[in-house]
C-alpha positions in Angstrom: -5.8 -25.6 3.8 -7.5 -23.9 0.9 -8.9 -20.4 1.6 -12.4 -21.3 0.3 -12.3 -18.5 -2.3 -9.3 -18.9 -4.5 -8.6 -22.6 -3.8 -5.0 -21.8 -3.1 -3.7 -23.3 0.2 -3.3 -20.6 2.8 0.0 -20.1 4.5 0.5 -19.4 8.3 1.5 -16.0 9.5 5.3 -15.8 9.7 6.7 -16.4 13.1 9.7 -14.0 12.9 11.0 -11.0 11.0 13.4 -13.3 9.1 10.5 -15.5 8.1 8.7 -12.4 6.9 11.6 -11.4 4.7 11.8 -14.9 3.3 8.0 -15.0 2.7 8.2 -11.7 0.6 11.4 -12.7 -1.1 9.8 -16.0 -2.3 7.4 -13.8 -4.2 10.2 -11.6 -5.5 9.5 -8.7 -3.2 12.7 -7.5 -1.6 11.9 -5.8 1.8 14.5 -4.2 4.0 14.5 -5.3 7.7 12.6 -2.2 8.9 9.8 -2.8 6.5 9.7 -6.5 7.2 9.6 -5.7 10.9 6.5 -3.5 10.7 4.8 -6.0 8.4 5.5 -8.8 10.9 4.2 -6.7 13.7 1.0 -5.7 11.8 0.3 -9.4 11.1 1.0 -10.5 14.7 -0.8 -7.6 16.4 -3.7 -7.6 13.8 -3.3 -3.9 13.3 -3.8 -2.0 10.0 -0.5 -1.0 8.3 -0.3 2.5 7.0 2.3 2.9 4.2 3.3 6.3 3.0 5.8 7.2 0.3 6.3 8.5 -3.2 4.3 7.0 -6.1 6.0 4.0 -7.6 8.1 2.8 -4.6 6.1 -0.5 -4.2 3.5 0.3 -1.5 0.6 -1.3 -3.4 2.8 -4.3 -4.4 3.2 -5.1 -0.7 -0.5 -5.9 -0.3 -0.5 -7.9 -3.5 2.6 -9.9 -2.4 1.2 -10.6 1.0 -2.1 -11.9 -0.5 -0.2 -14.2 -2.8 2.3 -15.4 -0.3 -0.3 -16.1 2.4 -2.8 -17.6 -0.1 -5.5 -15.1 0.8 -7.9 -13.2 -1.4 -7.0 -9.6 -2.1 -9.9 -7.0 -1.9 -8.9 -3.6 -3.2 -10.6 -0.3 -2.6 -9.1 2.2 -5.1 -9.7 5.6 -3.6 -10.5 8.7 -5.6 -12.0 12.2 -5.1 -15.7 11.9 -4.3 -15.6 8.3 -3.1 -18.7 7.7 -1.1 -20.4 4.9 1.0 -22.4 3.5 -1.9 -19.2 2.9 -3.9 -16.9 1.9 -1.1 -19.2 0.0 1.4 -22.6 -1.0 0.2 -25.7 0.1 -1.7 -29.2 -1.3 -2.1 -30.3 -2.9 -5.4 -32.9 -0.3 -6.2 -34.1 -1.9 -9.5 -34.8 -5.2 -7.8 -36.5 -3.5 -4.9 -38.8 -1.6 -7.3 -39.6 -4.8 -9.0 -40.6 -6.4 -5.8 -42.8 -3.5 -4.9 -44.6 -3.7 -8.2 -45.1 -7.4 -7.8 -46.5 -6.9 -4.3 -48.9 -4.3 -5.7 -49.9 -6.6 -8.5 -50.5 -9.6 -6.3 -52.3 -7.6 -3.6 -49.8 -8.3 -0.8 -50.8 -5.9 2.0 -48.3 -6.8 4.8 -46.3 -3.6 4.7 -43.9 -4.6 7.5 -43.1 -7.9 5.8 -42.5 -6.2 2.4 -40.2 -3.6 4.0 -38.2 -6.4 5.8 -37.8 -8.2 2.5 -36.8 -5.1 0.6 -34.0 -4.3 3.0 -32.6 -7.8 3.4 -29.3 -9.5 2.4 -31.0 -10.5 -0.9 -31.0 -6.9 -2.1 -27.7 -5.8 -0.5 -24.8 -5.1 -2.9 -21.5 -5.5 -1.1 -18.7 -3.1 -2.1 -15.1 -3.6 -1.1 -15.3 -2.6 2.6 -18.3 -4.9 3.3 -16.7 -7.7 1.2 -13.5 -7.4 3.4 -15.5 -7.6 6.6 -18.0 -10.2 5.5 -15.8 -13.0 4.2 -17.3 -16.4 5.1 -15.1 -19.6 5.2 -11.4 -19.6 5.1 -8.9 -17.0 6.4 -9.6 -13.3 6.3 -8.6 -11.5 3.2 -5.9 -8.9 2.6 -7.8 -5.6 2.3 -6.0 -2.9 0.4 -7.2 0.7 0.8 -5.1 2.3 -2.0 -4.2 6.0 -2.2 -6.3 7.1 0.7 -5.1 10.7 0.3 -7.2 11.0 -2.9 -10.4 10.9 -0.8 -11.8 13.6 1.5 -11.9 13.9 5.3 -15.6 12.7 5.5 -14.6 9.3 4.2 -11.6 9.2 6.5 -14.0 9.7 9.4 -16.1 6.8 8.3 -13.1 4.5 8.2 -12.5 5.1 11.9 -15.3 2.6 12.8 -14.0 0.1 10.3 -10.4 0.3 11.5 -11.3 0.5 15.2 -13.8 -2.4 15.5 -13.7 -4.0 12.1 -17.4 -3.4 11.7 -19.9 -1.4 9.6 -23.3 -0.2 10.7 -26.1 -0.4 8.1 -29.2 1.4 9.4 -31.7 -1.1 7.8 -29.8 -4.2 8.8 -27.7 -3.4 11.9 -24.0 -3.8 12.6 -22.0 -6.3 10.5 -18.8 -7.4 12.2 -15.9 -9.3 10.8 -15.5 -12.8 12.2 -11.8 -12.4 11.7 -10.2 -9.0 11.1 -8.8 -8.7 7.6 -5.2 -7.8 7.0 -5.5 -4.1 6.2 -2.9 -2.2 4.1 -3.5 1.5 3.6 -1.3 3.4 1.1 -1.0 7.1 0.5 1.3 9.2 -1.8 1.1 12.1 0.7 -0.6 14.6 -1.6 -2.3 15.7 1.6 -2.1 14.9 5.3 -4.2 12.1 6.8 -5.9 12.8 10.1 -4.0 11.7 13.3 -7.1 9.8 14.5 -6.9 7.4 11.6 -3.1 7.1 11.8 -3.3 6.2 15.5 -5.2 3.1 14.7 -2.4 1.8 12.4 1.3 0.9 12.4 3.2 3.3 10.2 6.1 3.0 7.7 7.6 5.3 5.2 8.5 3.4 2.0 11.5 4.9 0.4 13.2 4.3 -3.0 15.5 1.3 -2.8 19.2 1.7 -2.8 21.3 0.7 -5.8 22.1 -2.8 -4.7 18.4 -3.5 -3.8 17.2 -2.0 -7.1 19.7 -4.0 -9.1 18.5 -7.2 -7.4 14.9 -6.2 -8.3 15.9 -5.9 -12.0 17.6 -9.3 -11.9 14.4 -10.9 -10.5 11.8 -9.0 -12.5 13.7 -8.7 -15.8 16.0 -11.7 -15.8 16.7 -11.4 -19.5 18.3 -8.0 -19.1 22.1 -8.3 -19.3 24.3 -7.6 -16.3 26.1 -4.6 -17.8 22.8 -3.0 -19.0 21.1 -3.7 -15.6 23.9 -1.9 -13.7 23.8 1.0 -16.0 20.1 1.3 -15.8 20.1 1.3 -12.0 23.0 3.7 -11.7 21.3 6.1 -14.2 17.9 6.0 -12.4 19.6 6.5 -9.0 21.3 9.6 -10.3 18.1 10.9 -11.9 16.4 10.9 -8.5 19.0 13.4 -7.3 18.1 16.0 -10.0 15.0 17.3 -8.3 12.7 16.3 -11.2 9.0 17.1 -11.1 8.3 13.3 -10.7 11.2 11.0 -10.0 11.0 7.5 -11.6 9.8 4.8 -9.3 10.7 1.2 -9.2 7.9 0.3 -11.6 9.4 2.7 -14.1 12.8 1.2 -13.7 11.4 -2.2 -14.4 9.5 -0.9 -17.4 12.7 0.8 -18.8 14.7 -2.4 -18.3 12.0 -4.4 -20.1 11.8 -1.9 -23.0 15.6 -1.8 -23.5 15.7 -5.6 -23.5 12.9 -5.8 -26.1 15.1 -3.4 -28.2 18.0 -5.8 -27.8 20.2 -3.2 -26.2 23.2 -4.3 -24.3 24.3 -0.9 -23.0 23.0 2.6 -22.6 23.7 5.3 -25.2 22.4 8.9 -25.6 20.2 8.1 -28.6 18.6 5.1 -26.9 17.9 7.0 -23.8 16.3 9.9 -25.7 14.1 7.4 -27.6 12.9 5.5 -24.6 12.5 8.2 -21.9 8.7 7.9 -22.1 8.9 4.6 -20.3 10.9 6.2 -17.5 9.6 9.7 -17.1 6.0 10.9 -17.3 6.2 14.6 -17.5 7.3 16.6 -20.6 9.3 19.1 -18.6 11.4 16.3 -17.1 11.9 14.6 -20.5 12.9 17.9 -22.1 15.4 18.6 -19.3 17.1 15.2 -19.7 17.1 15.5 -23.5 18.6 18.9 -23.2 21.9 17.8 -22.0 21.4 16.7 -18.4 20.8 13.1 -19.5 24.1 12.8 -21.4 26.0 14.3 -18.5 24.4 11.7 -16.2 25.3 8.9 -18.6 28.9 10.0 -18.7 29.1 10.1 -14.9 27.5 6.6 -14.7 29.9 5.0 -17.1 32.9 6.6 -15.5 31.8 5.5 -12.0 31.0 1.9 -13.2 34.4 1.7 -15.0 36.2 2.9 -11.9 34.4 0.3 -9.8 35.4 -2.4 -12.2 
């Protein structure tokens, strides 16, 4: 049945790990069995899923894919330094409250208790992502993505404990708001700092790693179908080797897709040193890494890639 928000028919929770793999694959997300297992368990056990890994390995995409595959709305809380309750959970509509106070003064309304109850009612409540995720009405619960939690501070982590333990938020002026049905919670972190054990204990955990060559090649085939087979194999082999060079920031899957798309737009059918040098900005994001690859390491890697692919037939 439609979810009541997007109008898209909602799909049932998968009944097995294989169904989970198929559900994600239908939306062009290729999940290994270990990842599919923890996603399946998180859905069945109604536990938050804590995904850790390098930037660009597809952690955020898991939440987007699940929302699309299950026909549920996606609510995203993008974390950043200084994130507070008013930005993440709720705040009061102060301009509207002040207007009501002035109208009350102008009309001579003297019932202070009635005015206060009206000022701090649902009418003046601005719902931010956390409260939106808990307060969905009609249809199935949403997918709630808490993205890059490691960018926030420990105080916000502590607040999330109540949310993740009981799927509720306490608002002093209104009381406790509980989710009628727990949302599907996906938490991601790039591990720029450690997250407290108290929060991790409330979640199922999985480390999302870079895909192997075969999996990354299949991703290119699905995401950039116009990219030729020879070029696709060279791109994947080249990126896989770059990740062994101890760069400041290894290219993620998103960068591999961008690079394949860029080379296709340039009508390239194979890699060559000049093309690599001209397009490195789509693959690498730090000047030191780009300079290193342009300085000779890139051509050496290309020669190794071509020799290995030739030997493999």
